[in-house]
ChimeraX commands (.cxc) that place a marker at each C-alpha (Angstrom):
marker #1 position 281.82,174.24,-162.68 radius 0.5
marker #1 position 281.25,173.64,-158.97 radius 0.5
marker #1 position 278.14,171.53,-158.42 radius 0.5
marker #1 position 275.95,170.19,-155.64 radius 0.5
marker #1 position 273.04,167.83,-155.12 radius 0.5
marker #1 position 270.13,167.82,-152.69 radius 0.5
marker #1 position 270.21,164.63,-150.65 radius 0.5
marker #1 position 266.42,164.46,-151.00 radius 0.5
marker #1 position 266.73,163.51,-154.69 radius 0.5
marker #1 position 268.98,160.52,-154.03 radius 0.5
marker #1 position 267.63,157.03,-153.49 radius 0.5
marker #1 position 269.20,154.02,-151.74 radius 0.5
marker #1 position 269.76,152.35,-155.11 radius 0.5
marker #1 position 271.94,155.32,-156.15 radius 0.5
marker #1 position 274.46,154.13,-153.56 radius 0.5
marker #1 position 273.70,150.41,-153.81 radius 0.5
marker #1 position 276.81,149.48,-155.73 radius 0.5
marker #1 position 280.37,150.60,-155.93 radius 0.5
marker #1 position 280.40,151.25,-159.65 radius 0.5
marker #1 position 280.54,154.59,-161.44 radius 0.5
marker #1 position 277.06,155.99,-162.09 radius 0.5
marker #1 position 277.27,158.76,-164.70 radius 0.5
marker #1 position 273.49,159.31,-164.55 radius 0.5
marker #1 position 273.85,160.72,-161.02 radius 0.5
marker #1 position 275.56,163.78,-162.52 radius 0.5
marker #1 position 272.16,164.72,-163.98 radius 0.5
marker #1 position 270.80,165.05,-160.43 radius 0.5
marker #1 position 273.40,167.69,-159.55 radius 0.5
marker #1 position 273.28,171.38,-160.40 radius 0.5
marker #1 position 275.60,174.37,-160.52 radius 0.5
marker #1 position 276.37,176.03,-157.20 radius 0.5
marker #1 position 278.52,178.86,-156.00 radius 0.5
marker #1 position 281.51,178.23,-153.80 radius 0.5
marker #1 position 280.54,178.44,-150.12 radius 0.5
marker #1 position 276.90,177.88,-151.09 radius 0.5
marker #1 position 276.73,174.18,-150.21 radius 0.5
marker #1 position 276.12,172.75,-146.77 radius 0.5
marker #1 position 278.53,169.82,-146.73 radius 0.5
marker #1 position 281.25,167.99,-148.62 radius 0.5
marker #1 position 280.88,164.21,-149.00 radius 0.5
marker #1 position 283.67,162.11,-150.40 radius 0.5
marker #1 position 282.48,158.70,-151.56 radius 0.5
marker #1 position 284.65,155.64,-150.97 radius 0.5
marker #1 position 284.21,152.65,-153.24 radius 0.5
marker #1 position 284.83,150.47,-150.17 radius 0.5
marker #1 position 282.03,151.87,-147.99 radius 0.5
marker #1 position 279.06,149.71,-147.11 radius 0.5
marker #1 position 276.26,151.18,-149.28 radius 0.5
marker #1 position 273.48,150.65,-146.70 radius 0.5
marker #1 position 275.54,152.09,-143.85 radius 0.5
marker #1 position 276.44,155.10,-146.01 radius 0.5
marker #1 position 272.78,155.66,-146.94 radius 0.5
marker #1 position 271.66,155.44,-143.30 radius 0.5
marker #1 position 274.38,157.85,-142.12 radius 0.5
marker #1 position 273.52,160.39,-144.81 radius 0.5
marker #1 position 269.83,160.17,-143.97 radius 0.5
marker #1 position 270.47,160.67,-140.24 radius 0.5
marker #1 position 272.57,163.73,-140.99 radius 0.5
marker #1 position 269.94,164.99,-143.46 radius 0.5
marker #1 position 267.12,164.63,-140.91 radius 0.5
marker #1 position 269.09,166.60,-138.32 radius 0.5
marker #1 position 269.91,169.30,-140.84 radius 0.5
marker #1 position 266.27,169.67,-141.90 radius 0.5
marker #1 position 265.14,169.79,-138.26 radius 0.5
marker #1 position 267.67,172.52,-137.50 radius 0.5
marker #1 position 267.51,174.62,-140.68 radius 0.5
marker #1 position 264.01,173.94,-142.02 radius 0.5
marker #1 position 265.25,173.08,-145.52 radius 0.5
marker #1 position 266.92,170.32,-147.45 radius 0.5
marker #1 position 270.72,170.36,-147.42 radius 0.5
marker #1 position 272.81,170.70,-150.53 radius 0.5
marker #1 position 276.06,168.78,-150.67 radius 0.5
marker #1 position 279.04,168.38,-152.91 radius 0.5
marker #1 position 278.99,164.59,-153.27 radius 0.5
marker #1 position 281.72,163.32,-155.55 radius 0.5
marker #1 position 279.67,160.39,-156.86 radius 0.5
marker #1 position 277.10,162.89,-158.17 radius 0.5
marker #1 position 279.04,166.09,-158.80 radius 0.5
marker #1 position 281.96,164.78,-160.85 radius 0.5
marker #1 position 281.01,163.97,-164.43 radius 0.5
marker #1 position 281.99,160.31,-164.80 radius 0.5
marker #1 position 281.72,160.28,-168.59 radius 0.5
marker link #1:1,2 radius 0.2
marker link #1:2,3 radius 0.2
marker link #1:3,4 radius 0.2
marker link #1:4,5 radius 0.2
marker link #1:5,6 radius 0.2
marker link #1:6,7 radius 0.2
marker link #1:7,8 radius 0.2
marker link #1:8,9 radius 0.2
marker link #1:9,10 radius 0.2
marker link #1:10,11 radius 0.2
marker link #1:11,12 radius 0.2
marker link #1:12,13 radius 0.2
marker link #1:13,14 radius 0.2
marker link #1:14,15 radius 0.2
marker link #1:15,16 radius 0.2
marker link #1:16,17 radius 0.2
marker link #1:17,18 radius 0.2
marker link #1:18,19 radius 0.2
marker link #1:19,20 radius 0.2
marker link #1:20,21 radius 0.2
marker link #1:21,22 radius 0.2
marker link #1:22,23 radius 0.2
marker link #1:23,24 radius 0.2
marker link #1:24,25 radius 0.2
marker link #1:25,26 radius 0.2
marker link #1:26,27 radius 0.2
marker link #1:27,28 radius 0.2
marker link #1:28,29 radius 0.2
marker link #1:29,30 radius 0.2
marker link #1:30,31 radius 0.2
marker link #1:31,32 radius 0.2
marker link #1:32,33 radius 0.2
marker link #1:33,34 radius 0.2
marker link #1:34,35 radius 0.2
marker link #1:35,36 radius 0.2
marker link #1:36,37 radius 0.2
marker link #1:37,38 radius 0.2
marker link #1:38,39 radius 0.2
marker link #1:39,40 radius 0.2
marker link #1:40,41 radius 0.2
marker link #1:41,42 radius 0.2
marker link #1:42,43 radius 0.2
marker link #1:43,44 radius 0.2
marker link #1:44,45 radius 0.2
marker link #1:45,46 radius 0.2
marker link #1:46,47 radius 0.2
marker link #1:47,48 radius 0.2
marker link #1:48,49 radius 0.2
marker link #1:49,50 radius 0.2
marker link #1:50,51 radius 0.2
marker link #1:51,52 radius 0.2
marker link #1:52,53 radius 0.2
marker link #1:53,54 radius 0.2
marker link #1:54,55 radius 0.2
marker link #1:55,56 radius 0.2
marker link #1:56,57 radius 0.2
marker link #1:57,58 radius 0.2
marker link #1:58,59 radius 0.2
marker link #1:59,60 radius 0.2
marker link #1:60,61 radius 0.2
marker link #1:61,62 radius 0.2
marker link #1:62,63 radius 0.2
marker link #1:63,64 radius 0.2
marker link #1:64,65 radius 0.2
marker link #1:65,66 radius 0.2
marker link #1:66,67 radius 0.2
marker link #1:67,68 radius 0.2
marker link #1:68,69 radius 0.2
marker link #1:69,70 radius 0.2
marker link #1:70,71 radius 0.2
marker link #1:71,72 radius 0.2
marker link #1:72,73 radius 0.2
marker link #1:73,74 radius 0.2
marker link #1:74,75 radius 0.2
marker link #1:75,76 radius 0.2
marker link #1:76,77 radius 0.2
marker link #1:77,78 radius 0.2
marker link #1:78,79 radius 0.2
marker link #1:79,80 radius 0.2
marker link #1:80,81 radius 0.2
marker link #1:81,82 radius 0.2
view
């Protein structure tokens, strides 16, 4: 039941509003515990553009260091909102 998402599959519009987005669950996939690279807790009060830019900076650094896309538990994507 634990899930993750690759940041590479997300788009700025996925974070553009502070409303539930059940379709984002479809972008996530099953993962084993301790098999994800980061935990991201989404706040409905965050600035969407600032959040997107911060995630992309972190993602770029991760790819440069590890040579692969990171997987994250991101509540907006990994919790079924239906």
